[in-house]
Every structure is written in structure tokens, then in C-alpha cells.
C-alpha positions, 0 to 999 in steps of 0.5 A: 924246862932247862936246868938253871944257868950258871950265870944266874944267881941271887941278885942283891938290891945293891947289885941291881942299883949298880947295874941300873947306874951303869946302864943309865950311863950308856948311850943308846947305841951301847944299849942296843949292842948289849941288847944283842950280845947279852942273849947270845952270852946266855945261849952260849953258856947254856950250850956249854961253850965257854970260849964263845962266852968269853969272846962275848964278855970281851966284847961287852967289856970293850963296849963298857970301857969305851963308854967310860973313856968318852964320859971323862 
């Protein structure tokens, strides 16, 4: 078994609720894209590729910000 990821931490009920609200606000296309990007982010972090992880985080951030703009 691999060592614990540095991205993993104890998650509070409040954090889970916030994540669920954010996820529910996304459209189906954004959910599909995130379903691909998040496992890549975890794999990059596990391989010790912070630059790659930052690129994925930037892509995720762009998707989430785009969704916010279209909701208002």
C-alpha cells in the first residue's frame, strides 16, 4: 500500500456539505470533466509532480469559475 497522499486530510461534515453544494451546482459537462481531472490530480500528486498538479488545479479552477459566471 502506498503512503498517504498529502492531499488527503480529515474532512469535516461542513466541508462535505460545501463540496456537495458545489457539485450540485455544476452542469453535467463540468461533472464529466472533473471526473477525469480529479483522478489525474491525485496521480500527479502521488508521483511528486507539483507542476502537473498545479496545471490540473488551474483547469479545475477555470471550470468552476466558468460555471459561476454562467449561473449569474
